[in-house]
DOSE-830619 format. One record per residue (C-alpha): x, y, z. Coordinates in steps of 0.5 Angstrom, whole numbers, padded with zeros to 4 digits, always signed. Layout:
N
XYZ...
This chain:
586
+0056-0142+0150+0051-0147+0149+0048-0149+0156+0052-0156+0155+0058-0153+0155+0057-0148+0161+0055-0154+0165+0062-0157+0163+0065-0151+0165+0062-0151+0171+0064-0158+0173+0070-0157+0172+0071-0151+0176+0068-0154+0182+0073-0160+0182+0078-0156+0181+0077-0150+0187+0077-0152+0194+0075-0147+0198+0068-0150+0200+0065-0142+0199+0066-0141+0191+0065-0148+0190+0057-0149+0193+0056-0142+0190+0056-0146+0184+0054-0152+0186+0048-0148+0188+0048-0144+0181+0047-0150+0176+0041-0154+0181+0038-0147+0180+0038-0147+0173+0041-0141+0173+0044-0141+0166+0045-0133+0165+0048-0132+0171+0053-0138+0169+0054-0135+0163+0057-0128+0166+0061-0132+0170+0064-0138+0164+0064-0134+0158+0072-0133+0159+0077-0134+0164+0077-0127+0169+0083-0123+0165+0091-0123+0168+0093-0117+0164+0099-0113+0165+0097-0110+0171+0096-0118+0174+0088-0119+0176+0081-0114+0179+0074-0118+0178+0067-0118+0182+0069-0123+0188+0065-0130+0187+0065-0137+0184+0068-0139+0177+0072-0137+0172+0071-0130+0171+0071-0128+0178+0076-0127+0184+0077-0133+0187+0083-0137+0190+0083-0142+0185+0083-0136+0180+0089-0134+0184+0093-0140+0185+0093-0141+0178+0096-0133+0177+0101-0135+0182+0103-0141+0179+0104-0137+0173+0108-0132+0176+0112-0137+0179+0113-0141+0173+0116-0133+0169+0120-0132+0175+0124-0139+0175+0125-0137+0167+0127-0131+0169+0133-0133+0174+0135-0140+0172+0141-0140+0177+0137-0137+0183+0132-0142+0181+0136-0148+0182+0138-0145+0191+0133-0146+0197+0131-0141+0201+0137-0140+0205+0142-0140+0199+0140-0134+0195+0134-0137+0191+0129-0134+0189+0124-0130+0194+0117-0125+0194+0113-0121+0198+0106-0121+0199+0102-0116+0202+0094-0115+0202+0089-0110+0204+0082-0110+0208+0077-0113+0203+0073-0119+0203+0078-0125+0202+0084-0121+0201+0088-0126+0207+0085-0132+0204+0087-0130+0197+0095-0127+0200+0094-0133+0203+0095-0138+0198+0099-0134+0194+0104-0135+0199+0103-0143+0199+0104-0142+0191+0110-0140+0191+0113-0144+0197+0111-0149+0193+0115-0147+0188+0121-0146+0192+0120-0139+0192+0122-0136+0199+0115-0131+0202+0116-0126+0206+0108-0125+0207+0105-0119+0212+0101-0121+0218+0095-0116+0217+0092-0111+0212+0098-0106+0209+0098-0101+0204+0100-0102+0197+0107-0098+0197+0109-0101+0202+0109-0107+0199+0113-0104+0193+0119-0102+0199+0118-0109+0201+0120-0111+0195+0127-0107+0195+0128-0107+0202+0128-0115+0202+0131-0115+0196+0126-0119+0192+0125-0121+0186+0117-0121+0185+0111-0118+0189+0104-0119+0190+0098-0114+0194+0091-0117+0193+0087-0110+0193+0082-0107+0188+0085-0101+0190+0078-0096+0190+0073-0101+0186+0067-0102+0189+0067-0108+0196+0064-0113+0190+0071-0113+0187+0077-0115+0189+0085-0116+0186+0091-0118+0185+0097-0114+0183+0104-0116+0181+0110-0113+0182+0117-0114+0179+0125-0113+0183+0125-0106+0182+0118-0105+0186+0114-0102+0180+0108-0107+0177+0112-0110+0170+0112-0108+0165+0115-0110+0158+0117-0114+0156+0116-0118+0164+0109-0117+0163+0107-0121+0156+0111-0127+0159+0107-0127+0165+0101-0128+0162+0104-0133+0157+0106-0137+0163+0099-0135+0166+0095-0138+0161+0099-0144+0160+0098-0147+0167+0095-0153+0167+0098-0156+0174+0098-0151+0179+0102-0154+0186+0101-0153+0193+0103-0153+0200+0101-0151+0206+0102-0146+0211+0105-0150+0216+0109-0153+0212+0112-0147+0209+0114-0145+0215+0117-0150+0218+0122-0150+0211+0124-0143+0211+0120-0142+0206+0114-0138+0209+0116-0132+0214+0111-0128+0218+0112-0120+0217+0111-0114+0220+0115-0109+0224+0122-0112+0221+0119-0107+0214+0115-0102+0218+0119-0099+0221+0124-0097+0215+0117-0095+0211+0116-0091+0217+0123-0088+0217+0123-0087+0209+0116-0083+0210+0119-0078+0215+0126-0078+0209+0121-0074+0205+0119-0069+0209+0125-0062+0208+0123-0058+0216+0122-0063+0221+0125-0058+0225+0118-0054+0223+0115-0059+0224+0118-0059+0231+0117-0052+0232+0110-0051+0230+0106-0058+0230+0101-0057+0235+0098-0050+0230+0096-0055+0224+0089-0060+0226+0088-0065+0221+0082-0069+0220+0084-0075+0216+0079-0082+0214+0083-0089+0210+0076-0091+0209+0075-0098+0212+0082-0098+0209+0089-0100+0211+0092-0092+0210+0090-0091+0219+0096-0095+0222+0102-0091+0218+0099-0085+0217+0097-0084+0224+0104-0087+0226+0108-0083+0222+0103-0076+0223+0103-0076+0230+0110-0078+0231+0112-0071+0229+0107-0069+0234+0102-0067+0229+0095-0067+0232+0091-0073+0228+0084-0073+0229+0081-0081+0225+0074-0080+0222+0071-0086+0227+0066-0089+0224+0071-0091+0218+0078-0092+0221+0077-0100+0222+0078-0104+0215+0072-0105+0212+0071-0110+0206+0063-0109+0206+0066-0100+0206+0059-0099+0210+0060-0091+0209+0061-0090+0202+0059-0092+0196+0065-0091+0193+0072-0092+0198+0076-0087+0193+0078-0081+0195+0076-0077+0187+0069-0078+0188+0067-0072+0193+0062-0077+0196+0066-0081+0200+0070-0075+0203+0063-0072+0207+0064-0075+0214+0071-0073+0213+0069-0066+0211+0064-0065+0216+0068-0067+0222+0074-0063+0220+0068-0057+0220+0067-0058+0226+0074-0060+0229+0076-0052+0225+0082-0057+0222+0086-0054+0217+0087-0059+0213+0082-0067+0211+0085-0072+0208+0083-0078+0206+0087-0085+0202+0083-0091+0199+0083-0098+0201+0090-0100+0199+0092-0092+0201+0096-0091+0194+0092-0085+0193+0091-0079+0197+0085-0074+0197+0085-0068+0200+0080-0061+0202+0081-0055+0206+0077-0049+0208+0076-0045+0203+0074-0038+0207+0067-0039+0206+0062-0041+0212+0057-0045+0211+0049-0043+0214+0051-0047+0221+0057-0043+0222+0062-0048+0220+0068-0047+0215+0066-0049+0208+0071-0054+0205+0073-0054+0197+0076-0061+0195+0084-0060+0192+0084-0065+0185+0089-0070+0184+0092-0065+0178+0093-0058+0184+0095-0062+0189+0100-0065+0183+0102-0059+0182+0101-0055+0190+0106-0062+0192+0111-0060+0184+0112-0053+0187+0113-0054+0195+0118-0060+0193+0122-0055+0188+0122-0049+0192+0125-0053+0198+0130-0056+0195+0132-0049+0192+0131-0046+0199+0135-0051+0203+0141-0051+0196+0140-0059+0195+0137-0057+0188+0141-0064+0184+0143-0064+0178+0139-0064+0173+0132-0064+0177+0126-0068+0174+0119-0069+0175+0115-0075+0172+0107-0074+0170+0103-0078+0165+0100-0076+0159+0093-0075+0161+0096-0070+0167+0095-0062+0166+0100-0059+0163+0101-0054+0169+0105-0058+0173+0110-0058+0167+0109-0051+0168+0111-0050+0175+0117-0055+0174+0121-0050+0169+0119-0045+0174+0124-0048+0178+0128-0049+0172+0127-0056+0172+0124-0061+0167+0118-0065+0168+0118-0072+0163+0112-0075+0161+0109-0083+0160+0103-0087+0159+0098-0088+0165+0099-0092+0170+0105-0093+0176+0107-0097+0173+0111-0093+0167+0112-0086+0171+0117-0092+0176+0120-0094+0169+0122-0086+0167+0125-0085+0174+0129-0092+0173+0132-0090+0166+0134-0084+0169+0138-0087+0174+0142-0092+0170+0143-0087+0165+0144-0081+0171+0140-0076+0165+0136-0073+0171+0135-0073+0177+0127-0074+0179+0125-0071+0185+0118-0073+0185+0112-0077+0181+0105-0076+0180+0098-0078+0175+0092-0074+0175+0089-0080+0179+0091-0078+0185+0098-0081+0186+0103-0078+0188+0111-0080+0190+0116-0076+0193+0123-0079+0192+0124-0086+0190+0125-0091+0195+0118-0093+0193+0116-0094+0186+0109-0094+0188+0104-0088+0189+0104-0088+0196+0098-0083+0200+0103-0085+0206+0109-0080+0205+0104-0076+0201+0099-0074+0207+0106-0073+0212+0109-0068+0206+0101-0064+0206+0101-0064+0212+0108-0061+0212+0107-0057+0206+0100-0054+0209+0105-0052+0216+0109-0048+0211+0105-0044+0208+0101-0042+0215+0107-0039+0217+0107-0035+0211+0100-0033+0213+0097-0037+0206+0092-0042+0206+0093-0048+0200+0089-0045+0196+0092-0039+0197+0098-0042+0194+0095-0045+0188+0092-0038+0186+0100-0035+0187+0101-0041+0182+0096-0040+0176+0099-0033+0175+0106-0036+0174+0103-0042+0170+0096-0039+0168+0089-0042+0169+0089-0049+0168+0082-0054+0169+0081-0061+0168+0075-0064+0167+0074-0073+0166+0068-0076+0163+0067-0083+0164+0063-0089+0163+0062-0096+0164+0060-0102+0160+0058-0108+0164+0057-0114+0161+0061-0120+0155+0059-0114+0150+0063-0110+0154+0070-0110+0151+0067-0110+0144+0063-0103+0145+0069-0099+0148+0072-0102+0142+0067-0099+0137+0068-0092+0140+0075-0092+0139+0075-0095+0132+0070-0090+0130+0074-0085+0133+0082-0087+0129+0076-0088+0122+0073-0081+0123+0076-0076+0128+0073-0071+0129+0074-0064+0127+0073-0060+0133+0071-0062+0140+0066-0056+0144+0067-0052+0137+0075-0051+0138+0079-0054+0131+0083-0060+0133+0089-0059+0130+0093-0065+0131+0091-0072+0133+0095-0076+0136+0095-0084+0136+0098-0088+0141+0096-0096+0139+0102-0097+0136+0107-0092+0140+0108-0085+0139+0113-0080+0140+0118-0084+0145+0111-0087+0148+0109-0095+0148+0104-0097+0145+0098-0096+0148+0090-0096+0146+0089-0088+0147+0088-0082+0142+0090-0075+0144+0087-0069+0141+0091-0063+0141+0085-0057+0140+0088-0050+0136+0087-0047+0143+0092-0051+0148+0087-0055+0150+0088-0063+0150+0083-0068+0150+0085-0076+0151+0081-0081+0150+0083-0089+0153+0079-0095+0155+0081-0097+0162+0086-0102+0164+0082-0104+0171+0075-0103+0170+0069-0104+0164+0070-0097+0162+0072-0092+0158+0075-0085+0160+0075-0078+0156+0080-0073+0160+0082-0065+0158+0086-0060+0160+0085-0054+0158+0089-0047+0160+0086-0040+0160+0090-0034+0161+0090-0029+0166+0092-0023+0161+0084-0020+0160+0079-0020+0166+0084-0023+0171+0083-0031+0175+0075-0030+0175+0074-0029+0167+0079-0034+0167+0075-0039+0170+0069-0038+0167+0073-0039+0160+0075-0046+0162+0069-0047+0164+0065-0046+0158+0070-0049+0154+0069-0056+0158+0062-0055+0158+0062-0055+0150+0067-0062+0150+0063-0066+0155+0057-0064+0151+0060-0067+0145+0063-0073+0149+0056-0076+0151+0054-0076+0145+0059-0080+0143+0058-0085+0149+0051-0085+0149+0049-0081+0155
């Protein structure tokens, strides 16, 4: 795009953007003739994808700002009115359309949420807007509880502080999937005029309702219903000490509230307790990153905690660390991080075990995980006579399996999980829920403590039942205008010339999901099934400019025991990692 075109796009944006901060950013870039920065902000429109929006905060069409949020919401409103034409003709007190909106602690999250509410109101859609930051899983719960037709949460999840985002949900409380996703995208791309209403007028007309405790208490009740042994907690809660960090996000309000109401001793990292979109103590506010738990683990060691917990800024992801049994040079307990795959296996085991012990195992019990999640979880489910369904990456696909099983009564889903630290007990929420995962992990820790075991002890027992499983992830960011084409080229080269081996192990089968396969919908994913049972998957991220690789490797314990199995898996994964890095230029 040449300078004349860039200048035209920038001036058009300035004329349309009502937020003075974002407008001035672009005005200053024009005045400075900073065409390199202008090119990055205007070479494209920030894409409204199947999960909504995510991008760097700032002025410009390729940034997260109020104009982009308003345009997206106008498109969503237009699609909603087409999807439910009869209700679209009714008023807010007559059974008309409704929406729920939540937001996290990131910069401009309250402003973006308010802007979206004004668009819905102007389109005649009654909106329930949370008064302050709330977790993403509570937004999913609120849609179902309030019987809304759609919902929005303003969040960029675990991304760095310069990002914000916008997730769109459907009437079932899950993020949108086909055919609604593409229909919404078409409407968003077709927006030429935005209808707006200010906050005071919307409230006066009954089109905007500010909420908090109306949904807070029902949500907390739901979290408590996910637990299996309230009597055990009541009797033994004082014996478990929990250190927790919300990583400057939304989690403290409910994690402290729910666990505290159960009598559990929760010590929150004070420096990370309050919401702060600059995330001053962490480089990435992501419980998947070991460094993000550093402060919590140090506090856990000094407090002799039984478990360290963390949720990401919108409290849908949950991470944990537990004492390893070793001591540091200073004498404090050392902690071992529990991976998303491991925690998913532990929670699946605990849920199935608890249902079995209570005599409450439902008919056709099952769990759901994704195609890039460890195969160990399927073995855990089978150990209890249950099934494990697989789906595409992204919790909206797990929610779709839940909905299908409810509709055709083919299975009773009791647990859903994905490798990226997402867990859902039950079905009252249709997105991953870090709050309920924290409560369930606390109860699980207490249960196994009563048996004289730690979570790591139980994990080792599961390895002897299911074999030893180890997973590995490799990812690389490709920023800038050329990023998407680089990632596309990598995937295309794999398709044209698939490797014969990975890590020196023969590839027996390649599964390409570009056009769908094995009952799974189309997705830009390649999977390599190796001769020894290892599975390697490659996919460009749907929310970030990076390509991701996953490997899941199993080693038997028949010869040499657990230590030998771990060593064998480590060697295999190291060789596979070397091959992947050669392809992505590392």
